[in-house]
N, C-alpha and C positions, 0 to 999 in steps of 0.2 A: 496461720501462718502465710505470709505474704512476703515474698522474694524482690529486692528491687536493687538497679545499678546505680550509681553515681561514679560518674565519669570527669577526670581535671586533668587540666595540662599541666605538667610541671615545670619545674624553673629550676633546674640543681646546678650547685656548681662544678666547675671543672674536677673537682677530686668524686663528688658526687656521680657526675655524667661517666667517668672510669669505671667507679663500681656499678653503676647499674650495668655497663658496657661486659664487666666481667661476671656478673651473675647470670646475662643472658648467654656467655659463653660457655659457664660450665653448664647449661642445662643442653648445650649442643654437643660437650665433652661425654656428659652422662649418656646422652641418645646415643652417640656412635660407638661408645664403650661396650652399652647393651647389645647393640643390634651386630657388631664385631662377635662378640662372645655366642648368641644366638647362631649366628651366620656358622662358623667356626663349629659350633654343636651338630649341625644339621649336616654341612659338608662330611664331616667324621662320620656320621650315620651313612651316609651314604655311600662313602667309600667303602666302608666296612660290608655292607650289603653287596657291592661291587666282587667282595672277595668271597661271597656265599653265606657270611657270617647273620644271622637272624635270630629273633627271639630275645631272651633274656642277657643273650651275648653281645648284644650290641649296646653302644653306648647310652647310659639314661639320657634323655630329654632333658635339656636345660629347662627348670620353672620360670617359664616368660609372663609370669603374673607380676604385678606390681610390686606385691610383696616379695616374691622371689627375686626377684631383680634387685630389689633393694636392699634384700641381704646379702647377697652377692657384691653388690658394690660396698657396699661396708667392710666386707672383708679386703675386699682388692683397692680402696681408695687411697691408700698411703703410698702403692707402687704406682699406681695409674697418674692420680694426681697428687701429687704430696704438697700442692697449694690449698687443697682444696676447705681447709678451715678459714682464708679469706671470703669467703661466701658461705651465706645461708643455708643450711640445709634444704628448703624449700627448692632451690634454685636445682640442686639434683634432681630430687624427686620430682619434679615439672616435666624435666627430661625423660625420665624411667619411666612415669604414669603416659605422657603421649607414647612411648616406644611400646610400653603394653596395651593400650587401646587400640595402636594400629596393628600390632599382631594378632589381636583378637577380633579384628574385624575382617584382616586375610584371611585366617581360620576359619571364621564363620561363613564367608565369601566362599570361599572353596569347596565347604560341607553343604552348600547350599541353604543356610542357616540363617541368611542376611539377607532383607530386602535390598532394591535400588541396581545400581550397577556393579560391575564384579571390581575387588578390592584389588589391588596391587603388594606386593610385598614391599615391606617400608626400606627407603634409601639411606644412604648416609646424609648428612646435612654438611653442606659449605656456610662459611661464613660469610662470603659473596652473594648467597640467596635465598640465606632463610632470615626471616625478618624475627629480630631480636625482641623474645618476651620470656618473660617468666612471670610464676604465679607463686602467692605465699598464702596459706594455709593456717599456719602457727604463730604467734610472738606477738608482739606488738603490733599491731595495726588499728590507728586512729584518724580519727579527720579534727585540727585542731586549727578553726578557724582560715588564716592563711596559709599553713602548713600543714603538712601528713607525716605521720610517723611508718616506718616501713623497717623491720628487721634487719640488724647490722647495718643499714645504711643509714638510718636515723632519721631527720626531719629535713623534709626536702619542701621549699617554698615553692606556691602556685602561682599559676597565673591568674585564676580568679577565684574570687571568694563569694560569691553572688547565691551560692547553691549548698548550702549547710545539709549535712547529713540529720536526718529529724532526731530529735532528742528519744531516749528510747529505745533506738533501734540497735541493733547487735550486727557488729560486722563479721561475717563470715569468712571473707576471702579478699585478697585483693591483688587485680591482676595488673601488671606492669608492661606496657608496649612501647616499642620505638616505631612511629608511623611520621613520612615525609618530614623527617628531620627534625620533630619534635618526641617528646617523652609523655606517656600518658598513662594514668592511674586509675582502675575501676575499680571500684568497691562493692562486694555482694554484699549487700545486707539484708535482713530478716524483720520485721515488725509484726506486732500482731493487731495492726491498725485493719478492721473489715474493709472500710469506705476511705482511700486515701485523696480522692479527689472528688469534690462535688458531682450529683448527678448532671445531667444538661438540662439547658433553660428550659425545653421543652420536652420533656419526656415520650408524651404523644407524638411527637412530628416524626414523619417519615420522610426524606430526601433519598432520590436517586442519584447515582453518581456516573457519569461516563468518563472516563480517563481516556486522553486522548495523547498527540503529540502537537499539534498545532497551538493548544492551548493544554496544559495539564488534566485538567478538571472541568466539565461542565454540568452544571447540579440544574437538580429538576425545578428549582426555583428559578433558573434564569439568569445565576450568578456564574461569573467564568473567573477561572482560577488561570493566571497566566502561568505559561510554562517557560522557568528562565533559562532553558536550552545551555545548560553550562559547559557543556564539553564540545558544543557546536559551536560558541562563541570562543572558544580558546582552542580550537583546531588552528589559526594562523601561528599566533604564539608559540602552540606546540611544535608545529614544525621548525618554526623557525631555531628553536632549542632544540629540537633532534638533530635538523643539519650541524649544530654547532658540536652536539655529543660525538658524530660521527666522524667529524673533522679533528678531534682530539686522539691521544695514544690511550685506549682504553685497555683492559685486561685481554692478554692474548696469550693463552696455553703454549702455543706454537713454538714461542721464542723465549719460554717461561717468566713472563711479565704477570706476576699473580697480582699487582695493584696497577692501577691506572694512574697518568700522571696527575699533577694537583690540579691544572685545567681540567682535565675532564671529568675528576672529582667535582669541581665546581659545577661543573654543566649539567652534572648530573642530579645533583640536589637543586639546582634550577629547574629540571624538568619536573623533579617529585615535589617540588613547590607548587607547580601551576597545578598538576593532577590534585593536591591536595586542596588548594582553592575550588577546584571543581567539584570533588566531593564536598566541601562543606557548603556550596553555595544547594547544591542538589539536595543534601540532607535538610538545610534551612527551610528552603520550598516544601519538601515533604512533611516536616513535623507542623508548619506552618497550618496547611490543609487537611491533615489529621487531626490535628489538635480542635481547629476551629469546628468542624463537623461534630466530633463527638460531644464539645461544648455545649452547640447549640441543638443538636438532633438527637431524640432518645433512638429513633432508628435507622440505619445506613443501609443502603442497599447498592450492593455492587455487583460486578460481573464476574463469571469465571473464567478468566483470561488464559488461554493456552499460549502463553509466551513463547515456550520453546520452539512451536513450530511458527509462530510470528517474526522470531529472528532469523530465520532462513531465507526470508526476503532481504535479498542483498542491499535493496535500496532501501531499508527502512531499519535494517538492524540496529545500526548505530542510533538512530533519532529513540528507538524504543528503549534500547538498553538505558539511555540519557535519561529517560523519562524515571524510571525505575516502579514499574509500576507494582512487582512483586511487594517491594519493601514498601509502597504506600498500602496497599492490602495488611500485609502485616501490622502495621502500626494502629492502622483504623480498627484490627480486632481485638489487641489488648487495649487500648486508650478506651473502647467502649466497652470493655470488660470492666476497667477500671472506674468505669463510671455506674457500671448498672445497667447499661444500654444495649441494645443486641446489632447484630451483623446478619443481613440477609444476603445469601451470596445466590443471584440469577444463576440458573445453569446455562452450560454452555450451548445449548441448542434454543435460550431463547430469544425467539426474534424482534429483539428489543429496536433494533435499528430498520428492520421491515415493517414494523407496525404502526399504524397512525395511532396518534393519543390521542384523537380528537372521537373518530369513529369507530375504531379497532379494524381498521381494514388492512391487511398484510399484503405486500407487492412481491412477487414472485422473486426479482432480482433485484439486487439494489447495488452497483457499482459503487468502490473505494471511491470513485473520483466525482461522484455525486454529492457535494455536501450541505446541497438542501432536498429538504425531504419534501417531494409533491405528492398529495394524495389524491389518487384519481379519482375515487368512490364520493369524497365530499369537497374537495378543493383546499386541502388544509397545506398550506405554505411554510416551512418553519424548519430552521438550523437541525442540520440531520443529529448532531450530537444533542442537543435539547429534547428532541421528539425522543431520543434513545432513554434521557436519563427520567423523563417523564412517564415513560413506559414501567420501567424499574420502580419507581418509584410507585407506582399503581400494583406494579406485581406484589411489592413488599406489603401494601396496605392489604391487598388479597388474601395474602399468605397468613398476615398475622388474624386476620378475621376467620380464617378455615383452621388453623392450628392455634391459635392463642398462643397458650404457655409452654408448648411443646419443642417450641423453635428455641433451639440455644444459641448463645452469643458465639456468633464468629463464624456459624453453620448455616446450612441450607441449600448447600447444592447438592445434597443427597436425596432432594424431594424432586419428584418428576415434575418438570413442566406440562402443564393441563392446556387444552385448547384454547385459541385467543377468542374475542368476544365473538366476531363473525363466524368463526367455524361453530361456536356454541350454539350461536342462534339456527345456523341452518341445522346442526343436529338438534335441535330441541333439548340440551341440555345448558345447566347452567354455567356460566364460565368458571374456570378453577385455575388457582396458580398452583396446586401441587396434588398429588394420590398420594398414592401408598409410598413409604419409603420407599427409595430404589436410588441405583447409580446412574452414572450417564450413560451406560447401556440400555439401561431401564429406560432414560429420556429420550434416547435416541429410537428404541423400540416404538415409545407412545406416540412421540411426533411423527413416524411413518404410518401408524394406524391413523393418527386423525387425518394426513394427508389423503391417505386410500378411501377413508370415510366423505373427505369431501369431495373427490373428486365421482363418487356414488351420486352422492345428492344435485351435486351439480348436472 
């Protein structure tokens, strides 16, 4: 079974748009009601403990699982929301499920059973700051050419009709979301087709990719993919519109103004429209790049970039974020998997930029301002990014020759980076692109060992 998502832009009538907003509000109401119930229960237990009550005499915990919250909601909904029948039951279930997941993550994080950053306790949702969204998992969910069918709301017209859901596919869920002034619906579809997309035109071809800022990507074949720089180009217009928003009368809790003026709302929508266009331009460039790579080449070699550390550079942070390197890697991995190809991720310590793609000599230091690679050993003069991309392509070819079928799609960063050709020749060992499986720490240890051996040989 394969799960896919088909996303469409909706064109609802004013009546349907009010129904969509009502469903999104129902999600927020159910979420806030459940959170208030849980907080009241925890506060009650805390107060009882302060009076010396303990053990079984304490007020029992509220069952904050999804099924427990939904059962409590069904009992209290007539008093809490007498209008609940106007919306689908799935809207309330969406809010309760989100609350249950948030509480579960918070509890697991406190007990040290959840990886990643610490999760805070859920907070009440405001209609001003919450993105309107809800999800259907039951009921009439269909795509009928130029329209979609959703429970309670009915048939809604679409802006586009050129991407139908495949015949025989089963619709599992539909997620509706309001973004940048437009409503979107995303269908989660289950299909039994093993290969949905044709394989690459050249399954044996290997291409190295070097992601950048000045250009979006440099390929080992010498091709250059231009960077649209969507956010950078929109900065002038965004500054103008942001000043306009600041001059309008917006929301102000100090004087009790819950909603801004009509002119402020129009200015905010104009800013959101520009940001939406920036997102669309960036997404279009990313999809064209990743689709073209996986269509043409059977193996794509990329680098394991530490983006979180790179964006700490205040001069490059906005440009790096505008390029969307993490999203490009994600798309390459799943699109290669669809077409039966493979993705090899070069380790973070692999010196692709410092290594000569012609003779294999490694420079000790290469400044970021040096955009042309000059090899002191063989005299090679080449663009820095093209040189790095060719080194990654060679790295991928060597890894395929050494590991063969053991390389999994979308993986490879867990392989240790072996010595370069120049160091391997000094040590009398064959050049390697991978050793025994290991993590980034293993790669760092091996790199240090190779450098110490190089100093000894020299």
